[in-house]
Structures are given as C-alpha cells and as structure tokens.
VOMIKE-412306 format. One record per residue (C-alpha): chain; residue in one letter; residue number from 1; x, y, z. Coordinates in Angstrom, 1 decimal, padded with zeros to 4 digits. Layout:
N
{node 'A'; 'A'; NUM; {X; Y; Z}}
...
//
This chain:
83
{node 'A'; 'M'; 1; {-034.0; -023.3; 010.2}}
{node 'A'; 'S'; 2; {-031.6; -022.3; 012.9}}
{node 'A'; 'T'; 3; {-030.1; -018.9; 013.2}}
{node 'A'; 'S'; 4; {-026.4; -018.6; 013.8}}
{node 'A'; 'P'; 5; {-025.4; -016.4; 016.7}}
{node 'A'; 'I'; 6; {-023.7; -013.1; 015.9}}
{node 'A'; 'V'; 7; {-020.3; -013.0; 017.7}}
{node 'A'; 'E'; 8; {-018.3; -009.9; 018.0}}
{node 'A'; 'G'; 9; {-014.7; -009.6; 019.1}}
{node 'A'; 'T'; 10; {-011.2; -008.9; 018.0}}
{node 'A'; 'G'; 11; {-009.4; -011.3; 015.6}}
{node 'A'; 'R'; 12; {-007.5; -012.7; 018.5}}
{node 'A'; 'E'; 13; {-010.7; -013.3; 020.4}}
{node 'A'; 'L'; 14; {-012.5; -014.9; 017.5}}
{node 'A'; 'L'; 15; {-009.5; -017.1; 016.4}}
{node 'A'; 'H'; 16; {-010.5; -020.0; 018.6}}
{node 'A'; 'I'; 17; {-014.0; -020.2; 017.1}}
{node 'A'; 'L'; 18; {-012.5; -020.3; 013.6}}
{node 'A'; 'Q'; 19; {-010.0; -023.0; 014.7}}
{node 'A'; 'E'; 20; {-012.7; -025.1; 016.3}}
{node 'A'; 'H'; 21; {-014.8; -025.0; 013.1}}
{node 'A'; 'P'; 22; {-012.3; -025.3; 010.2}}
{node 'A'; 'D'; 23; {-014.8; -026.6; 007.7}}
{node 'A'; 'D'; 24; {-017.7; -024.1; 008.5}}
{node 'A'; 'R'; 25; {-018.2; -021.0; 006.4}}
{node 'A'; 'F'; 26; {-018.0; -017.6; 008.1}}
{node 'A'; 'R'; 27; {-018.7; -014.1; 007.0}}
{node 'A'; 'L'; 28; {-016.4; -011.6; 008.7}}
{node 'A'; 'A'; 29; {-016.5; -007.8; 008.5}}
{node 'A'; 'P'; 30; {-014.6; -005.3; 010.5}}
{node 'A'; 'L'; 31; {-016.7; -003.2; 012.8}}
{node 'A'; 'T'; 32; {-014.2; -000.4; 012.8}}
{node 'A'; 'D'; 33; {-011.4; 000.7; 010.5}}
{node 'A'; 'P'; 34; {-008.5; 001.8; 012.7}}
{node 'A'; 'V'; 35; {-006.6; 003.2; 009.8}}
{node 'A'; 'A'; 36; {-009.4; 005.0; 008.0}}
{node 'A'; 'S'; 37; {-008.5; 008.2; 006.4}}
{node 'A'; 'P'; 38; {-010.7; 011.3; 006.9}}
{node 'A'; 'P'; 39; {-013.5; 011.7; 004.4}}
{node 'A'; 'F'; 40; {-012.7; 013.5; 001.2}}
{node 'A'; 'H'; 41; {-015.0; 016.5; 002.0}}
{node 'A'; 'E'; 42; {-013.0; 017.2; 005.2}}
{node 'A'; 'T'; 43; {-009.6; 017.4; 003.6}}
{node 'A'; 'A'; 44; {-009.9; 018.3; -000.1}}
{node 'A'; 'S'; 45; {-008.7; 021.6; -001.4}}
{node 'A'; 'A'; 46; {-010.7; 023.7; -003.9}}
{node 'A'; 'E'; 47; {-008.5; 022.3; -006.6}}
{node 'A'; 'E'; 48; {-009.1; 018.7; -005.5}}
{node 'A'; 'W'; 49; {-012.9; 019.3; -005.4}}
{node 'A'; 'N'; 50; {-012.7; 020.8; -008.9}}
{node 'A'; 'A'; 51; {-010.8; 017.9; -010.2}}
{node 'A'; 'A'; 52; {-013.1; 015.3; -008.6}}
{node 'A'; 'F'; 53; {-016.2; 017.1; -009.9}}
{node 'A'; 'T'; 54; {-014.8; 017.4; -013.4}}
{node 'A'; 'S'; 55; {-013.9; 013.7; -013.3}}
{node 'A'; 'W'; 56; {-017.4; 012.8; -012.2}}
{node 'A'; 'I'; 57; {-018.9; 014.9; -015.0}}
{node 'A'; 'E'; 58; {-016.7; 013.2; -017.6}}
{node 'A'; 'S'; 59; {-017.7; 009.8; -016.3}}
{node 'A'; 'H'; 60; {-021.2; 010.2; -017.8}}
{node 'A'; 'E'; 61; {-021.8; 009.2; -021.3}}
{node 'A'; 'P'; 62; {-022.0; 012.1; -023.7}}
{node 'A'; 'G'; 63; {-025.0; 012.3; -026.0}}
{node 'A'; 'K'; 64; {-027.6; 011.1; -023.5}}
{node 'A'; 'P'; 65; {-030.8; 013.0; -024.2}}
{node 'A'; 'L'; 66; {-031.6; 015.8; -021.8}}
{node 'A'; 'L'; 67; {-035.0; 016.0; -020.0}}
{node 'A'; 'S'; 68; {-037.5; 018.4; -021.6}}
{node 'A'; 'D'; 69; {-038.5; 021.6; -019.9}}
{node 'A'; 'Y'; 70; {-041.9; 020.0; -019.3}}
{node 'A'; 'A'; 71; {-040.3; 017.0; -017.6}}
{node 'A'; 'V'; 72; {-038.6; 019.2; -015.0}}
{node 'A'; 'S'; 73; {-041.5; 021.6; -014.6}}
{node 'A'; 'R'; 74; {-043.9; 021.5; -011.6}}
{node 'A'; 'E'; 75; {-046.7; 020.3; -013.9}}
{node 'A'; 'G'; 76; {-044.6; 017.5; -015.3}}
{node 'A'; 'I'; 77; {-043.3; 016.3; -011.9}}
{node 'A'; 'Y'; 78; {-046.8; 016.3; -010.3}}
{node 'A'; 'E'; 79; {-048.7; 015.2; -013.3}}
{node 'A'; 'G'; 80; {-051.5; 012.8; -012.3}}
{node 'A'; 'V'; 81; {-051.0; 013.4; -008.5}}
{node 'A'; 'G'; 82; {-054.3; 013.8; -006.7}}
{node 'A'; 'E'; 83; {-056.5; 012.5; -009.5}}
//
C-alpha cells in the first residue's frame, strides 16, 4: 500500500496538480482561515455571554434524571479505586 505525499501550497500553486490528475480524488483543507473572526470569548459582551449560556442550558432535554448526592461524592467517584 503506497502512501500519497502530502503537498501544501496555495490554491494557485496546487491547481496544476489537480489539473494533471482530473480523475483522482483529493482531500483539501485550508491550513489557515484568512477571514476568521476572533473567538466568541474575546469579543462577547456580558449580555452576549448570558444569552449564549441560557441558550446552551435550554438545549438540554428537560426531565433528565439528576445524579444522586452519592454519585457526585468523593466516595462515589472513587468507589473501587485501589482495591
């Protein structure tokens, strides 16, 4: 089984490879995103954080059973460890 070489370059630089192998399959992924926006945590206001957190909370199914006090206790977490 041969391993295909990994080739990096700009679209313009890679275009000739694609044109030379029109029937071959390729997997292309950008190495950088030149128009990426800053991460949410760097730009969000307190109101945006609150809205995002509330949305996240509401995305969980209501009525799911909660863990018991024992399940989240030190004894419950480390039950059977070291035996």
